[in-house]
N, C-alpha and C positions, 0 to 999 in steps of 0.2 A: 743665352743660358737662362734657365728658368729661375724665377725669383723664389726665395724660400716661402713655404706655405705658412701663413700665420697660425698660431695655436688657436684651436676653437675656443670660443668664449663659453661661459656657463649657459646651460640650456634653461629656458624659462620653466618655471615651476607651474604645473597644472593645478588648477583649483578644483577641489571636490573630486576625489578619486572615484566616486560613484559606487564604492563598495566592490570594486573589481579585484581587490587583493593587492593593489600596488601601493607600496609604502612610499611616503614622501621622502625625498633625499634628505639626509641628515646634514647639518651644517658643521663641517669639519674644516680645519685649517689645511691648506694644500701642503703637500710634502715639500721639503726643500728642493728636490729635483724638479718638481712641477714649477715652483717659483722661479728657479734659475732658467728653465726652458722658456717660461713666459717673458722673463727679462731679455733673453736673447732674441726672442721673436720681436719684442718691442724695439730693440736696438736695430734689428734688420729692417723693420717696417719704417723706422725713422731715417733709414739710409746711413746709419752709423756703422753698420757691418755690411760687407759685400756678401753676396750669396755664398761664395767660397768660405769666407770667414765664419758665417753662420753655420754652414754644414760641418766645418771642422770643429767648432766649439760644441755643437750639439753632439757630435760623435764622441768627443772627449767626455762630456757629461754622462752620456749613456753607457760608455765603456766602464766608467768608475763604479 
């Protein structure tokens, strides 16, 4: 069975936009959903959740 895919980490910020019209990302707190998904991914990565448990818990979070 495939292992759960880890949640992607933050992308590195680029320095000096060069005036290309790209705005720097704003620093905002992650939504509660994102925080819970990251926590699930961490638990799965540490082996505390099976892939099936991770998938079921993620589906419950996304359904609510």
